[in-house]
C-alpha positions as CSV (number, residue, x, y, z in Angstrom):
1,X,9.6,12.8,4.0
2,X,11.7,14.0,7.0
3,X,15.1,12.8,8.1
4,X,17.1,14.0,11.1
5,X,20.5,12.6,12.1
6,X,24.0,13.5,13.2
7,X,27.5,12.0,12.5
8,X,30.7,12.3,14.5
9,X,33.6,13.4,12.2
10,X,37.2,12.8,13.1
11,X,38.2,16.4,12.2
12,X,37.3,19.9,13.5
13,X,34.7,22.1,11.9
14,X,37.1,24.2,9.9
15,X,38.4,21.1,8.0
16,X,34.8,19.7,7.6
17,X,33.5,23.1,6.4
18,X,36.1,23.3,3.7
19,X,35.3,19.8,2.5
20,X,31.6,20.4,2.6
21,X,32.1,23.4,0.3
22,X,34.5,21.6,-2.1
23,X,32.6,20.4,-5.2
24,X,35.4,17.8,-6.0
25,X,35.2,16.3,-2.5
26,X,31.5,16.0,-2.7
27,X,31.6,14.5,-6.2
28,X,34.0,11.8,-4.9
29,X,31.8,11.1,-1.9
30,X,28.2,11.1,-3.2
31,X,27.3,7.7,-4.5
32,X,26.7,7.8,-8.3
33,X,27.6,11.5,-8.6
34,X,28.7,12.4,-12.1
35,X,28.7,16.2,-11.8
36,X,28.8,18.7,-8.9
37,X,29.8,22.1,-10.3
38,X,29.5,25.6,-9.1
39,X,27.3,27.5,-11.6
40,X,26.7,30.8,-9.7
41,X,26.9,32.3,-6.3
42,X,26.2,29.5,-3.9
43,X,24.5,27.5,-6.7
44,X,25.6,24.1,-7.9
45,X,24.5,21.9,-10.9
46,X,24.3,18.2,-9.9
47,X,24.0,15.0,-11.9
48,X,23.8,11.6,-10.2
49,X,22.9,8.1,-11.4
50,X,21.0,6.1,-8.7
51,X,19.1,2.9,-8.3
52,X,16.3,2.4,-5.7
53,X,14.7,-1.0,-5.8
54,X,13.6,-1.6,-9.4
55,X,14.0,2.0,-10.4
56,X,17.2,3.2,-12.0
57,X,17.5,6.8,-13.1
58,X,19.8,9.7,-13.7
59,X,18.9,12.9,-11.8
60,X,19.9,16.3,-12.9
61,X,19.3,19.1,-10.5
62,X,20.4,22.2,-8.6
63,X,21.5,22.9,-5.1
64,X,21.4,26.4,-3.7
65,X,23.1,27.3,-0.4
66,X,21.5,29.9,1.9
67,X,21.5,31.1,5.6
68,X,25.3,30.6,5.6
69,X,27.0,31.0,8.9
70,X,30.7,30.4,8.0
71,X,32.3,27.4,9.6
72,X,29.0,26.5,11.4
73,X,25.9,26.0,9.3
74,X,23.9,26.5,6.1
75,X,20.7,25.5,4.5
76,X,20.6,23.6,1.2
77,X,17.6,24.0,-1.1
78,X,17.5,21.4,-3.9
79,X,15.4,20.2,-6.8
80,X,16.1,17.4,-9.3
81,X,14.4,15.8,-12.2
82,X,14.8,12.1,-13.1
83,X,12.7,11.9,-16.2
84,X,9.9,9.2,-15.9
85,X,11.4,8.0,-12.6
86,X,10.2,11.2,-11.1
87,X,11.4,14.3,-9.3
88,X,12.5,15.5,-5.9
89,X,12.7,18.8,-4.1
90,X,13.3,20.0,-0.6
91,X,15.7,21.5,1.8
92,X,18.3,20.4,4.3
93,X,19.9,22.2,7.2
94,X,23.5,21.4,8.2
95,X,25.2,22.3,11.4
96,X,28.8,21.6,12.6
97,X,29.5,21.5,16.3
98,X,33.1,21.1,17.5
99,X,33.8,18.6,20.3
100,X,36.8,16.7,21.8
101,X,36.7,14.1,19.0
102,X,36.5,16.5,16.1
103,X,33.1,17.8,15.3
104,X,29.5,16.6,15.0
105,X,27.7,17.2,11.7
106,X,23.9,17.5,12.4
107,X,21.5,17.5,9.5
108,X,17.8,17.5,8.8
109,X,16.2,16.9,5.4
110,X,12.6,17.7,4.3
111,X,11.8,16.4,0.8
112,X,9.0,15.6,-1.6
113,X,9.2,13.0,-4.4
114,X,6.9,12.3,-7.3
115,X,6.7,10.0,-10.3
116,X,7.7,6.3,-10.1
117,X,9.8,7.0,-7.0
118,X,6.8,8.0,-5.1
119,X,5.1,4.7,-6.0
120,X,7.9,2.7,-4.4
121,X,6.7,3.3,-0.9
122,X,8.0,5.0,2.2
123,X,9.9,2.0,3.7
124,X,11.9,1.3,0.5
125,X,12.7,5.0,0.1
126,X,13.7,5.4,3.7
127,X,16.0,2.3,3.4
128,X,17.5,3.6,0.2
129,X,18.1,7.1,1.8
130,X,19.8,5.6,4.8
131,X,22.0,3.4,2.7
132,X,23.0,6.3,0.5
133,X,23.7,8.5,3.5
134,X,25.7,5.8,5.2
135,X,27.8,5.3,2.0
136,X,28.3,9.1,1.7
137,X,29.5,9.5,5.3
138,X,31.8,6.6,5.1
139,X,33.5,8.1,2.0
140,X,33.4,11.6,3.4
141,X,34.9,10.6,6.8
142,X,37.7,8.7,5.0
143,X,38.4,11.7,2.8
144,X,38.5,14.0,5.7
145,X,40.9,11.7,7.6
146,X,43.2,11.5,4.6
147,X,43.2,15.3,4.1
148,X,43.9,15.9,7.8
149,X,46.7,13.3,7.9
150,X,44.8,11.3,10.6
151,X,45.5,8.2,8.5
152,X,48.4,7.7,6.1
153,X,46.7,5.9,3.3
154,X,43.3,4.6,2.1
155,X,42.4,1.0,2.7
156,X,41.6,-0.8,-0.5
157,X,37.9,-0.8,0.1
158,X,37.8,3.0,0.6
159,X,39.9,3.5,-2.5
160,X,37.4,1.4,-4.6
161,X,34.4,3.2,-3.1
162,X,35.9,6.7,-3.6
163,X,36.6,5.8,-7.3
164,X,32.9,5.0,-7.9
165,X,31.3,8.3,-7.5
166,X,30.7,11.6,-4.0
167,X,26.5,15.4,-0.3
168,X,26.4,17.0,1.1
169,X,25.7,17.7,1.3
170,X,27.6,20.1,0.0
171,X,26.1,17.8,2.0
172,X,23.8,19.2,-0.6
173,X,24.2,16.6,-3.1
174,X,24.1,13.7,-0.7
175,X,21.3,15.4,1.2
176,X,19.8,16.4,-2.1
177,X,20.2,12.9,-3.4
178,X,19.1,11.4,-0.2
179,X,16.2,13.8,-0.1
180,X,15.4,13.3,-3.7
181,X,15.5,9.6,-3.3
182,X,13.9,9.6,0.1
183,X,16.5,11.7,-1.5
184,X,19.3,13.3,-0.6
185,X,19.7,13.2,-0.5
C-alpha cells in the first residue's frame, strides 16, 4: 500500500522537527500508543493498541530513522507484529518545508501487511489509515500550537483526545501505525 499526503502546520520547521523527534509528544499524539521509547541510536520501540473493523490487536514494533537531514527530512523504517492479527513493515519519508503560515509536512508511506489485517481489504485499510492519520495530525497540530504559545489552552475535546494515546511519525509511529494498519502508520 502507498500513501502520499501533506499537512500544513501552524509552526515553523524547527518547532515541528523538535516535536517529531520527541518520543513523549509522539506517544501523546499517536492513537492507541502505549509506548514510544528510544532504545538505541535513532531506534525506537513502539507498542500501540488498534482496532480496524472487526480486528483489534496490540502491535509491538520498531522504528528506525535514517537519511536524516536535520530540521528538514528523514526516512522511517518500521516493522511491527500484532500476533494473529498480522504484521506490518515498510518505510516512510518525511519532509518539512517552511512557508508563510508555518511549515508543510509532506510524507509518503510504503507498507506491507499480512495476517488477518491483509484479509480486511484495501478499502477498509485505507479508510482506517486515513482516520488514524487525521487523528494523529489533529493531536499533533494542537500540541505544536500549545508548545509555541499560538493558543493559550487546549479545548476540552483536544484535552480528551490527547489523554487517550500519540507518529510520526516520529511521524514514525503514526506512519508506522498508519502503514502497519494500512499502517502507519
